[in-house]
mmCIF file of the N, C-alpha and C atoms, coordinates in Angstrom:
data_MODEL
# 
_entry.id   MODEL 
# 
loop_
_atom_site.group_PDB 
_atom_site.id 
_atom_site.type_symbol 
_atom_site.label_atom_id 
_atom_site.label_alt_id 
_atom_site.label_comp_id 
_atom_site.label_asym_id 
_atom_site.label_entity_id 
_atom_site.label_seq_id 
_atom_site.pdbx_PDB_ins_code 
_atom_site.Cartn_x 
_atom_site.Cartn_y 
_atom_site.Cartn_z 
_atom_site.occupancy 
_atom_site.B_iso_or_equiv 
_atom_site.pdbx_formal_charge 
_atom_site.auth_seq_id 
_atom_site.auth_comp_id 
_atom_site.auth_asym_id 
_atom_site.auth_atom_id 
_atom_site.pdbx_PDB_model_num 
ATOM 1   N N  . MET A 1 1  ? 0.836  -1.167 0.000   1.00 0.00 ? 1  MET A N  1 
ATOM 2   C CA . MET A 1 1  ? 0.000  0.000  0.000   1.00 0.00 ? 1  MET A CA 1 
ATOM 3   C C  . MET A 1 1  ? 0.886  1.237  0.000   1.00 0.00 ? 1  MET A C  1 
ATOM 4   N N  . ILE A 1 2  ? 0.492  2.228  -0.791  1.00 0.00 ? 2  ILE A N  1 
ATOM 5   C CA . ILE A 1 2  ? 1.221  3.487  -0.855  1.00 0.00 ? 2  ILE A CA 1 
ATOM 6   C C  . ILE A 1 2  ? 0.407  4.558  -0.131  1.00 0.00 ? 2  ILE A C  1 
ATOM 7   N N  . TYR A 1 3  ? 1.074  5.241  0.790   1.00 0.00 ? 3  TYR A N  1 
ATOM 8   C CA . TYR A 1 3  ? 0.435  6.305  1.563   1.00 0.00 ? 3  TYR A CA 1 
ATOM 9   C C  . TYR A 1 3  ? 1.094  7.636  1.255   1.00 0.00 ? 3  TYR A C  1 
ATOM 10  N N  . LYS A 1 4  ? 0.275  8.672  1.185   1.00 0.00 ? 4  LYS A N  1 
ATOM 11  C CA . LYS A 1 4  ? 0.772  10.031 1.030   1.00 0.00 ? 4  LYS A CA 1 
ATOM 12  C C  . LYS A 1 4  ? 0.656  10.698 2.393   1.00 0.00 ? 4  LYS A C  1 
ATOM 13  N N  . VAL A 1 5  ? 1.784  11.172 2.915   1.00 0.00 ? 5  VAL A N  1 
ATOM 14  C CA . VAL A 1 5  ? 1.829  11.775 4.240   1.00 0.00 ? 5  VAL A CA 1 
ATOM 15  C C  . VAL A 1 5  ? 2.040  13.280 4.070   1.00 0.00 ? 5  VAL A C  1 
ATOM 16  N N  . PHE A 1 6  ? 1.081  14.061 4.537   1.00 0.00 ? 6  PHE A N  1 
ATOM 17  C CA . PHE A 1 6  ? 1.193  15.511 4.514   1.00 0.00 ? 6  PHE A CA 1 
ATOM 18  C C  . PHE A 1 6  ? 1.794  15.952 5.841   1.00 0.00 ? 6  PHE A C  1 
ATOM 19  N N  . TYR A 1 7  ? 2.775  16.848 5.792   1.00 0.00 ? 7  TYR A N  1 
ATOM 20  C CA . TYR A 1 7  ? 3.472  17.219 7.021   1.00 0.00 ? 7  TYR A CA 1 
ATOM 21  C C  . TYR A 1 7  ? 4.024  18.643 6.960   1.00 0.00 ? 7  TYR A C  1 
ATOM 22  N N  . GLN A 1 8  ? 4.361  19.149 8.136   1.00 0.00 ? 8  GLN A N  1 
ATOM 23  C CA . GLN A 1 8  ? 5.123  20.380 8.291   1.00 0.00 ? 8  GLN A CA 1 
ATOM 24  C C  . GLN A 1 8  ? 6.532  19.947 8.690   1.00 0.00 ? 8  GLN A C  1 
ATOM 25  N N  . GLU A 1 9  ? 7.538  20.691 8.284   1.00 0.00 ? 9  GLU A N  1 
ATOM 26  C CA . GLU A 1 9  ? 8.914  20.268 8.533   1.00 0.00 ? 9  GLU A CA 1 
ATOM 27  C C  . GLU A 1 9  ? 9.333  20.346 9.998   1.00 0.00 ? 9  GLU A C  1 
ATOM 28  N N  . THR A 1 10 ? 8.603  21.084 10.808  1.00 0.00 ? 10 THR A N  1 
ATOM 29  C CA . THR A 1 10 ? 8.976  21.208 12.213  1.00 0.00 ? 10 THR A CA 1 
ATOM 30  C C  . THR A 1 10 ? 7.740  21.241 13.102  1.00 0.00 ? 10 THR A C  1 
ATOM 31  N N  . LYS A 1 11 ? 7.914  20.816 14.323  1.00 0.00 ? 11 LYS A N  1 
ATOM 32  C CA . LYS A 1 11 ? 6.829  20.865 15.300  1.00 0.00 ? 11 LYS A CA 1 
ATOM 33  C C  . LYS A 1 11 ? 6.890  22.160 16.109  1.00 0.00 ? 11 LYS A C  1 
ATOM 34  N N  . GLU A 1 12 ? 7.937  22.949 15.892  1.00 0.00 ? 12 GLU A N  1 
ATOM 35  C CA . GLU A 1 12 ? 8.173  24.159 16.669  1.00 0.00 ? 12 GLU A CA 1 
ATOM 36  C C  . GLU A 1 12 ? 7.240  25.308 16.305  1.00 0.00 ? 12 GLU A C  1 
ATOM 37  N N  . ARG A 1 13 ? 6.843  25.408 15.049  1.00 0.00 ? 13 ARG A N  1 
ATOM 38  C CA . ARG A 1 13 ? 5.983  26.508 14.600  1.00 0.00 ? 13 ARG A CA 1 
ATOM 39  C C  . ARG A 1 13 ? 4.575  26.005 14.344  1.00 0.00 ? 13 ARG A C  1 
ATOM 40  N N  . SER A 1 14 ? 3.627  26.911 14.419  1.00 0.00 ? 14 SER A N  1 
ATOM 41  C CA . SER A 1 14 ? 2.253  26.515 14.122  1.00 0.00 ? 14 SER A CA 1 
ATOM 42  C C  . SER A 1 14 ? 2.120  26.219 12.621  1.00 0.00 ? 14 SER A C  1 
ATOM 43  N N  . PRO A 1 15 ? 1.328  25.219 12.271  1.00 0.00 ? 15 PRO A N  1 
ATOM 44  C CA . PRO A 1 15 ? 1.196  24.802 10.872  1.00 0.00 ? 15 PRO A CA 1 
ATOM 45  C C  . PRO A 1 15 ? 0.593  25.894 9.983   1.00 0.00 ? 15 PRO A C  1 
ATOM 46  N N  . ARG A 1 16 ? 1.103  25.952 8.760   1.00 0.00 ? 16 ARG A N  1 
ATOM 47  C CA . ARG A 1 16 ? 0.560  26.855 7.743   1.00 0.00 ? 16 ARG A CA 1 
ATOM 48  C C  . ARG A 1 16 ? 0.371  26.052 6.469   1.00 0.00 ? 16 ARG A C  1 
ATOM 49  N N  . ARG A 1 17 ? -0.769 26.222 5.878   1.00 0.00 ? 17 ARG A N  1 
ATOM 50  C CA . ARG A 1 17 ? -1.099 25.473 4.666   1.00 0.00 ? 17 ARG A CA 1 
ATOM 51  C C  . ARG A 1 17 ? -0.042 25.653 3.581   1.00 0.00 ? 17 ARG A C  1 
ATOM 52  N N  . GLU A 1 18 ? 0.481  26.858 3.455   1.00 0.00 ? 18 GLU A N  1 
ATOM 53  C CA . GLU A 1 18 ? 1.453  27.152 2.404   1.00 0.00 ? 18 GLU A CA 1 
ATOM 54  C C  . GLU A 1 18 ? 2.749  26.361 2.578   1.00 0.00 ? 18 GLU A C  1 
ATOM 55  N N  . LYS A 1 19 ? 3.023  25.923 3.787   1.00 0.00 ? 19 LYS A N  1 
ATOM 56  C CA . LYS A 1 19 ? 4.271  25.208 4.061   1.00 0.00 ? 19 LYS A CA 1 
ATOM 57  C C  . LYS A 1 19 ? 4.086  23.702 4.167   1.00 0.00 ? 19 LYS A C  1 
ATOM 58  N N  . THR A 1 20 ? 2.889  23.215 3.862   1.00 0.00 ? 20 THR A N  1 
ATOM 59  C CA . THR A 1 20 ? 2.632  21.778 3.915   1.00 0.00 ? 20 THR A CA 1 
ATOM 60  C C  . THR A 1 20 ? 3.380  21.084 2.782   1.00 0.00 ? 20 THR A C  1 
ATOM 61  N N  . ARG A 1 21 ? 4.048  20.012 3.128   1.00 0.00 ? 21 ARG A N  1 
ATOM 62  C CA . ARG A 1 21 ? 4.775  19.185 2.160   1.00 0.00 ? 21 ARG A CA 1 
ATOM 63  C C  . ARG A 1 21 ? 4.191  17.780 2.198   1.00 0.00 ? 21 ARG A C  1 
ATOM 64  N N  . ALA A 1 22 ? 4.632  16.950 1.263   1.00 0.00 ? 22 ALA A N  1 
ATOM 65  C CA . ALA A 1 22 ? 4.125  15.575 1.213   1.00 0.00 ? 22 ALA A CA 1 
ATOM 66  C C  . ALA A 1 22 ? 5.263  14.621 0.892   1.00 0.00 ? 22 ALA A C  1 
ATOM 67  N N  . LEU A 1 23 ? 5.145  13.431 1.432   1.00 0.00 ? 23 LEU A N  1 
ATOM 68  C CA . LEU A 1 23 ? 6.055  12.355 1.073   1.00 0.00 ? 23 LEU A CA 1 
ATOM 69  C C  . LEU A 1 23 ? 5.220  11.097 0.866   1.00 0.00 ? 23 LEU A C  1 
ATOM 70  N N  . TYR A 1 24 ? 5.802  10.133 0.171   1.00 0.00 ? 24 TYR A N  1 
ATOM 71  C CA . TYR A 1 24 ? 5.101  8.899  -0.163  1.00 0.00 ? 24 TYR A CA 1 
ATOM 72  C C  . TYR A 1 24 ? 5.834  7.727  0.473   1.00 0.00 ? 24 TYR A C  1 
ATOM 73  N N  . LEU A 1 25 ? 5.066  6.885  1.151   1.00 0.00 ? 25 LEU A N  1 
ATOM 74  C CA . LEU A 1 25 ? 5.632  5.710  1.810   1.00 0.00 ? 25 LEU A CA 1 
ATOM 75  C C  . LEU A 1 25 ? 4.930  4.447  1.325   1.00 0.00 ? 25 LEU A C  1 
ATOM 76  N N  . GLU A 1 26 ? 5.711  3.397  1.139   1.00 0.00 ? 26 GLU A N  1 
ATOM 77  C CA . GLU A 1 26 ? 5.131  2.087  0.862   1.00 0.00 ? 26 GLU A CA 1 
ATOM 78  C C  . GLU A 1 26 ? 5.156  1.307  2.166   1.00 0.00 ? 26 GLU A C  1 
ATOM 79  N N  . VAL A 1 27 ? 3.976  0.879  2.612   1.00 0.00 ? 27 VAL A N  1 
ATOM 80  C CA . VAL A 1 27 ? 3.835  0.201  3.891   1.00 0.00 ? 27 VAL A CA 1 
ATOM 81  C C  . VAL A 1 27 ? 3.077  -1.104 3.673   1.00 0.00 ? 27 VAL A C  1 
ATOM 82  N N  . GLU A 1 28 ? 3.611  -2.180 4.211   1.00 0.00 ? 28 GLU A N  1 
ATOM 83  C CA . GLU A 1 28 ? 2.904  -3.457 4.153   1.00 0.00 ? 28 GLU A CA 1 
ATOM 84  C C  . GLU A 1 28 ? 2.002  -3.559 5.372   1.00 0.00 ? 28 GLU A C  1 
ATOM 85  N N  . ALA A 1 29 ? 0.710  -3.761 5.117   1.00 0.00 ? 29 ALA A N  1 
ATOM 86  C CA . ALA A 1 29 ? -0.260 -3.828 6.208   1.00 0.00 ? 29 ALA A CA 1 
ATOM 87  C C  . ALA A 1 29 ? -1.445 -4.684 5.785   1.00 0.00 ? 29 ALA A C  1 
ATOM 88  N N  . ALA A 1 30 ? -2.142 -5.206 6.781   1.00 0.00 ? 30 ALA A N  1 
ATOM 89  C CA . ALA A 1 30 ? -3.311 -6.047 6.522   1.00 0.00 ? 30 ALA A CA 1 
ATOM 90  C C  . ALA A 1 30 ? -4.512 -5.222 6.081   1.00 0.00 ? 30 ALA A C  1 
ATOM 91  N N  . ASN A 1 31 ? -4.589 -3.972 6.561   1.00 0.00 ? 31 ASN A N  1 
ATOM 92  C CA . ASN A 1 31 ? -5.722 -3.113 6.185   1.00 0.00 ? 31 ASN A CA 1 
ATOM 93  C C  . ASN A 1 31 ? -5.279 -1.648 6.224   1.00 0.00 ? 31 ASN A C  1 
ATOM 94  N N  . GLU A 1 32 ? -6.170 -0.760 5.812   1.00 0.00 ? 32 GLU A N  1 
ATOM 95  C CA . GLU A 1 32 ? -5.835 0.660  5.708   1.00 0.00 ? 32 GLU A CA 1 
ATOM 96  C C  . GLU A 1 32 ? -5.456 1.276  7.056   1.00 0.00 ? 32 GLU A C  1 
ATOM 97  N N  . LEU A 1 33 ? -6.206 0.956  8.091   1.00 0.00 ? 33 LEU A N  1 
ATOM 98  C CA . LEU A 1 33 ? -5.924 1.527  9.408   1.00 0.00 ? 33 LEU A CA 1 
ATOM 99  C C  . LEU A 1 33 ? -4.550 1.112  9.920   1.00 0.00 ? 33 LEU A C  1 
ATOM 100 N N  . GLU A 1 34 ? -4.230 -0.157 9.800   1.00 0.00 ? 34 GLU A N  1 
ATOM 101 C CA . GLU A 1 34 ? -2.914 -0.634 10.232  1.00 0.00 ? 34 GLU A CA 1 
ATOM 102 C C  . GLU A 1 34 ? -1.811 0.071  9.450   1.00 0.00 ? 34 GLU A C  1 
ATOM 103 N N  . GLY A 1 35 ? -2.032 0.286  8.158   1.00 0.00 ? 35 GLY A N  1 
ATOM 104 C CA . GLY A 1 35 ? -1.059 0.988  7.316   1.00 0.00 ? 35 GLY A CA 1 
ATOM 105 C C  . GLY A 1 35 ? -0.861 2.424  7.752   1.00 0.00 ? 35 GLY A C  1 
ATOM 106 N N  . ARG A 1 36 ? -1.946 3.109  8.096   1.00 0.00 ? 36 ARG A N  1 
ATOM 107 C CA . ARG A 1 36 ? -1.835 4.497  8.574   1.00 0.00 ? 36 ARG A CA 1 
ATOM 108 C C  . ARG A 1 36 ? -1.049 4.554  9.882   1.00 0.00 ? 36 ARG A C  1 
ATOM 109 N N  . ILE A 1 37 ? -1.326 3.621  10.763  1.00 0.00 ? 37 ILE A N  1 
ATOM 110 C CA . ILE A 1 37 ? -0.623 3.581  12.051  1.00 0.00 ? 37 ILE A CA 1 
ATOM 111 C C  . ILE A 1 37 ? 0.872  3.340  11.831  1.00 0.00 ? 37 ILE A C  1 
ATOM 112 N N  . LYS A 1 38 ? 1.207  2.386  10.965  1.00 0.00 ? 38 LYS A N  1 
ATOM 113 C CA . LYS A 1 38 ? 2.611  2.095  10.685  1.00 0.00 ? 38 LYS A CA 1 
ATOM 114 C C  . LYS A 1 38 ? 3.299  3.292  10.027  1.00 0.00 ? 38 LYS A C  1 
ATOM 115 N N  . ALA A 1 39 ? 2.617  3.947  9.096   1.00 0.00 ? 39 ALA A N  1 
ATOM 116 C CA . ALA A 1 39 ? 3.183  5.114  8.420   1.00 0.00 ? 39 ALA A CA 1 
ATOM 117 C C  . ALA A 1 39 ? 3.448  6.230  9.424   1.00 0.00 ? 39 ALA A C  1 
ATOM 118 N N  . ARG A 1 40 ? 2.480  6.500  10.297  1.00 0.00 ? 40 ARG A N  1 
ATOM 119 C CA . ARG A 1 40 ? 2.652  7.550  11.312  1.00 0.00 ? 40 ARG A CA 1 
ATOM 120 C C  . ARG A 1 40 ? 3.838  7.221  12.228  1.00 0.00 ? 40 ARG A C  1 
ATOM 121 N N  . ARG A 1 41 ? 3.910  5.978  12.663  1.00 0.00 ? 41 ARG A N  1 
ATOM 122 C CA . ARG A 1 41 ? 4.991  5.565  13.562  1.00 0.00 ? 41 ARG A CA 1 
ATOM 123 C C  . ARG A 1 41 ? 6.351  5.750  12.890  1.00 0.00 ? 41 ARG A C  1 
ATOM 124 N N  . LEU A 1 42 ? 6.455  5.341  11.634  1.00 0.00 ? 42 LEU A N  1 
ATOM 125 C CA . LEU A 1 42 ? 7.714  5.484  10.905  1.00 0.00 ? 42 LEU A CA 1 
ATOM 126 C C  . LEU A 1 42 ? 8.154  6.942  10.823  1.00 0.00 ? 42 LEU A C  1 
ATOM 127 N N  . VAL A 1 43 ? 7.251  7.806  10.411  1.00 0.00 ? 43 VAL A N  1 
ATOM 128 C CA . VAL A 1 43 ? 7.587  9.211  10.244  1.00 0.00 ? 43 VAL A CA 1 
ATOM 129 C C  . VAL A 1 43 ? 7.928  9.847  11.585  1.00 0.00 ? 43 VAL A C  1 
ATOM 130 N N  . GLU A 1 44 ? 7.159  9.540  12.617  1.00 0.00 ? 44 GLU A N  1 
ATOM 131 C CA . GLU A 1 44 ? 7.422  10.125 13.935  1.00 0.00 ? 44 GLU A CA 1 
ATOM 132 C C  . GLU A 1 44 ? 8.758  9.669  14.516  1.00 0.00 ? 44 GLU A C  1 
ATOM 133 N N  . GLU A 1 45 ? 9.136  8.418  14.287  1.00 0.00 ? 45 GLU A N  1 
ATOM 134 C CA . GLU A 1 45 ? 10.387 7.901  14.834  1.00 0.00 ? 45 GLU A CA 1 
ATOM 135 C C  . GLU A 1 45 ? 11.617 8.380  14.068  1.00 0.00 ? 45 GLU A C  1 
ATOM 136 N N  . LYS A 1 46 ? 11.488 8.591  12.773  1.00 0.00 ? 46 LYS A N  1 
ATOM 137 C CA . LYS A 1 46 ? 12.651 8.870  11.933  1.00 0.00 ? 46 LYS A CA 1 
ATOM 138 C C  . LYS A 1 46 ? 12.829 10.340 11.546  1.00 0.00 ? 46 LYS A C  1 
ATOM 139 N N  . THR A 1 47 ? 11.836 11.193 11.816  1.00 0.00 ? 47 THR A N  1 
ATOM 140 C CA . THR A 1 47 ? 11.920 12.592 11.392  1.00 0.00 ? 47 THR A CA 1 
ATOM 141 C C  . THR A 1 47 ? 11.408 13.522 12.488  1.00 0.00 ? 47 THR A C  1 
ATOM 142 N N  . PRO A 1 48 ? 11.691 14.816 12.367  1.00 0.00 ? 48 PRO A N  1 
ATOM 143 C CA . PRO A 1 48 ? 11.132 15.802 13.295  1.00 0.00 ? 48 PRO A CA 1 
ATOM 144 C C  . PRO A 1 48 ? 9.817  16.399 12.771  1.00 0.00 ? 48 PRO A C  1 
ATOM 145 N N  . TYR A 1 49 ? 9.223  15.799 11.763  1.00 0.00 ? 49 TYR A N  1 
ATOM 146 C CA . TYR A 1 49 ? 8.057  16.363 11.086  1.00 0.00 ? 49 TYR A CA 1 
ATOM 147 C C  . TYR A 1 49 ? 6.802  16.344 11.953  1.00 0.00 ? 49 TYR A C  1 
ATOM 148 N N  . ASN A 1 50 ? 5.948  17.317 11.703  1.00 0.00 ? 50 ASN A N  1 
ATOM 149 C CA . ASN A 1 50 ? 4.628  17.403 12.314  1.00 0.00 ? 50 ASN A CA 1 
ATOM 150 C C  . ASN A 1 50 ? 3.618  16.881 11.293  1.00 0.00 ? 50 ASN A C  1 
ATOM 151 N N  . ILE A 1 51 ? 3.085  15.705 11.501  1.00 0.00 ? 51 ILE A N  1 
ATOM 152 C CA . ILE A 1 51 ? 2.178  15.065 10.541  1.00 0.00 ? 51 ILE A CA 1 
ATOM 153 C C  . ILE A 1 51 ? 0.807  15.714 10.610  1.00 0.00 ? 51 ILE A C  1 
ATOM 154 N N  . GLU A 1 52 ? 0.282  16.076 9.446   1.00 0.00 ? 52 GLU A N  1 
ATOM 155 C CA . GLU A 1 52 ? -1.049 16.665 9.364   1.00 0.00 ? 52 GLU A CA 1 
ATOM 156 C C  . GLU A 1 52 ? -2.103 15.634 8.977   1.00 0.00 ? 52 GLU A C  1 
ATOM 157 N N  . PHE A 1 53 ? -1.782 14.815 7.973   1.00 0.00 ? 53 PHE A N  1 
ATOM 158 C CA . PHE A 1 53 ? -2.773 13.894 7.427   1.00 0.00 ? 53 PHE A CA 1 
ATOM 159 C C  . PHE A 1 53 ? -2.054 12.771 6.701   1.00 0.00 ? 53 PHE A C  1 
ATOM 160 N N  . ILE A 1 54 ? -2.636 11.575 6.756   1.00 0.00 ? 54 ILE A N  1 
ATOM 161 C CA . ILE A 1 54 ? -2.095 10.422 6.038   1.00 0.00 ? 54 ILE A CA 1 
ATOM 162 C C  . ILE A 1 54 ? -3.218 9.845  5.184   1.00 0.00 ? 54 ILE A C  1 
ATOM 163 N N  . GLU A 1 55 ? -2.918 9.685  3.900   1.00 0.00 ? 55 GLU A N  1 
ATOM 164 C CA . GLU A 1 55 ? -3.939 9.249  2.944   1.00 0.00 ? 55 GLU A CA 1 
ATOM 165 C C  . GLU A 1 55 ? -3.459 8.021  2.172   1.00 0.00 ? 55 GLU A C  1 
ATOM 166 N N  . LEU A 1 56 ? -4.304 7.002  2.112   1.00 0.00 ? 56 LEU A N  1 
ATOM 167 C CA . LEU A 1 56 ? -4.024 5.832  1.285   1.00 0.00 ? 56 LEU A CA 1 
ATOM 168 C C  . LEU A 1 56 ? -4.348 6.199  -0.155  1.00 0.00 ? 56 LEU A C  1 
ATOM 169 N N  . LEU A 1 57 ? -3.411 5.956  -1.063  1.00 0.00 ? 57 LEU A N  1 
ATOM 170 C CA . LEU A 1 57 ? -3.640 6.298  -2.461  1.00 0.00 ? 57 LEU A CA 1 
ATOM 171 C C  . LEU A 1 57 ? -4.314 5.143  -3.198  1.00 0.00 ? 57 LEU A C  1 
ATOM 172 N N  . SER A 1 58 ? -5.390 5.462  -3.880  1.00 0.00 ? 58 SER A N  1 
ATOM 173 C CA . SER A 1 58 ? -6.050 4.476  -4.740  1.00 0.00 ? 58 SER A CA 1 
ATOM 174 C C  . SER A 1 58 ? -5.185 4.293  -5.989  1.00 0.00 ? 58 SER A C  1 
ATOM 175 N N  . ASP A 1 59 ? -5.482 3.297  -6.790  1.00 0.00 ? 59 ASP A N  1 
ATOM 176 C CA . ASP A 1 59 ? -4.714 3.054  -8.012  1.00 0.00 ? 59 ASP A CA 1 
ATOM 177 C C  . ASP A 1 59 ? -4.761 4.263  -8.942  1.00 0.00 ? 59 ASP A C  1 
ATOM 178 N N  . LYS A 1 60 ? -5.941 4.855  -9.105  1.00 0.00 ? 60 LYS A N  1 
ATOM 179 C CA . LYS A 1 60 ? -6.086 6.017  -9.993  1.00 0.00 ? 60 LYS A CA 1 
ATOM 180 C C  . LYS A 1 60 ? -5.330 7.222  -9.447  1.00 0.00 ? 60 LYS A C  1 
ATOM 181 N N  . HIS A 1 61 ? -5.413 7.426  -8.153  1.00 0.00 ? 61 HIS A N  1 
ATOM 182 C CA . HIS A 1 61 ? -4.704 8.551  -7.545  1.00 0.00 ? 61 HIS A CA 1 
ATOM 183 C C  . HIS A 1 61 ? -3.194 8.359  -7.666  1.00 0.00 ? 61 HIS A C  1 
ATOM 184 N N  . LEU A 1 62 ? -2.732 7.140  -7.480  1.00 0.00 ? 62 LEU A N  1 
ATOM 185 C CA . LEU A 1 62 ? -1.314 6.832  -7.602  1.00 0.00 ? 62 LEU A CA 1 
ATOM 186 C C  . LEU A 1 62 ? -0.831 7.110  -9.028  1.00 0.00 ? 62 LEU A C  1 
ATOM 187 N N  . GLU A 1 63 ? -1.605 6.705  -10.013 1.00 0.00 ? 63 GLU A N  1 
ATOM 188 C CA . GLU A 1 63 ? -1.245 6.975  -11.410 1.00 0.00 ? 63 GLU A CA 1 
ATOM 189 C C  . GLU A 1 63 ? -1.157 8.470  -11.677 1.00 0.00 ? 63 GLU A C  1 
ATOM 190 N N  . TYR A 1 64 ? -2.106 9.233  -11.129 1.00 0.00 ? 64 TYR A N  1 
ATOM 191 C CA . TYR A 1 64 ? -2.090 10.688 -11.287 1.00 0.00 ? 64 TYR A CA 1 
ATOM 192 C C  . TYR A 1 64 ? -0.819 11.274 -10.669 1.00 0.00 ? 64 TYR A C  1 
ATOM 193 N N  . GLU A 1 65 ? -0.476 10.838 -9.467  1.00 0.00 ? 65 GLU A N  1 
ATOM 194 C CA . GLU A 1 65 ? 0.717  11.346 -8.786  1.00 0.00 ? 65 GLU A CA 1 
ATOM 195 C C  . GLU A 1 65 ? 1.975  11.022 -9.607  1.00 0.00 ? 65 GLU A C  1 
ATOM 196 N N  . LYS A 1 66 ? 2.040  9.837  -10.177 1.00 0.00 ? 66 LYS A N  1 
ATOM 197 C CA . LYS A 1 66 ? 3.192  9.458  -10.998 1.00 0.00 ? 66 LYS A CA 1 
ATOM 198 C C  . LYS A 1 66 ? 3.281  10.333 -12.241 1.00 0.00 ? 66 LYS A C  1 
ATOM 199 N N  . GLU A 1 67 ? 2.145  10.621 -12.875 1.00 0.00 ? 67 GLU A N  1 
ATOM 200 C CA . GLU A 1 67 ? 2.122  11.446 -14.078 1.00 0.00 ? 67 GLU A CA 1 
ATOM 201 C C  . GLU A 1 67 ? 2.471  12.905 -13.785 1.00 0.00 ? 67 GLU A C  1 
ATOM 202 N N  . SER A 1 68 ? 2.137  13.369 -12.600 1.00 0.00 ? 68 SER A N  1 
ATOM 203 C CA . SER A 1 68 ? 2.381  14.772 -12.261 1.00 0.00 ? 68 SER A CA 1 
ATOM 204 C C  . SER A 1 68 ? 3.876  15.063 -12.051 1.00 0.00 ? 68 SER A C  1 
ATOM 205 N N  . GLY A 1 69 ? 4.664  14.015 -11.857 1.00 0.00 ? 69 GLY A N  1 
ATOM 206 C CA . GLY A 1 69 ? 6.093  14.185 -11.678 1.00 0.00 ? 69 GLY A CA 1 
ATOM 207 C C  . GLY A 1 69 ? 6.524  14.421 -10.250 1.00 0.00 ? 69 GLY A C  1 
ATOM 208 N N  . ALA A 1 70 ? 5.581  14.498 -9.319  1.00 0.00 ? 70 ALA A N  1 
ATOM 209 C CA . ALA A 1 70 ? 5.904  14.768 -7.913  1.00 0.00 ? 70 ALA A CA 1 
ATOM 210 C C  . ALA A 1 70 ? 6.130  13.469 -7.129  1.00 0.00 ? 70 ALA A C  1 
ATOM 211 N N  . PHE A 1 71 ? 5.832  12.345 -7.727  1.00 0.00 ? 71 PHE A N  1 
ATOM 212 C CA . PHE A 1 71 ? 5.871  11.067 -7.008  1.00 0.00 ? 71 PHE A CA 1 
ATOM 213 C C  . PHE A 1 71 ? 7.282  10.534 -6.883  1.00 0.00 ? 71 PHE A C  1 
ATOM 214 N N  . GLU A 1 72 ? 7.693  10.257 -5.654  1.00 0.00 ? 72 GLU A N  1 
ATOM 215 C CA . GLU A 1 72 ? 8.956  9.574  -5.372  1.00 0.00 ? 72 GLU A CA 1 
ATOM 216 C C  . GLU A 1 72 ? 8.819  8.919  -4.001  1.00 0.00 ? 72 GLU A C  1 
ATOM 217 N N  . LEU A 1 73 ? 8.975  7.612  -3.959  1.00 0.00 ? 73 LEU A N  1 
ATOM 218 C CA . LEU A 1 73 ? 8.866  6.898  -2.681  1.00 0.00 ? 73 LEU A CA 1 
ATOM 219 C C  . LEU A 1 73 ? 9.994  7.309  -1.747  1.00 0.00 ? 73 LEU A C  1 
ATOM 220 N N  . THR A 1 74 ? 9.658  7.507  -0.495  1.00 0.00 ? 74 THR A N  1 
ATOM 221 C CA . THR A 1 74 ? 10.625 7.873  0.531   1.00 0.00 ? 74 THR A CA 1 
ATOM 222 C C  . THR A 1 74 ? 10.937 6.639  1.356   1.00 0.00 ? 74 THR A C  1 
ATOM 223 N N  . GLU A 1 75 ? 12.205 6.397  1.595   1.00 0.00 ? 75 GLU A N  1 
ATOM 224 C CA . GLU A 1 75 ? 12.612 5.284  2.454   1.00 0.00 ? 75 GLU A CA 1 
ATOM 225 C C  . GLU A 1 75 ? 13.077 5.838  3.784   1.00 0.00 ? 75 GLU A C  1 
ATOM 226 N N  . LEU A 1 76 ? 12.471 5.361  4.847   1.00 0.00 ? 76 LEU A N  1 
ATOM 227 C CA . LEU A 1 76 ? 12.867 5.817  6.179   1.00 0.00 ? 76 LEU A CA 1 
ATOM 228 C C  . LEU A 1 76 ? 13.533 4.700  6.941   1.00 0.00 ? 76 LEU A C  1 
# 
């Protein structure tokens, strides 16, 4: 499963929409909820990021992200 994680680069400042970034993680999980939990845990343990939202990408959404040129899997 591929998840798109929206985040702020630091927990020190209050979040601003203009500064929201995204990364893509591939997570093996039995279901969507387990995948979100694993994705959150990975990002929280390996980065100083402030997570805003985690979204499971559907096949169509994943294809769109790949075509847009912004897609690159992040390894943590």
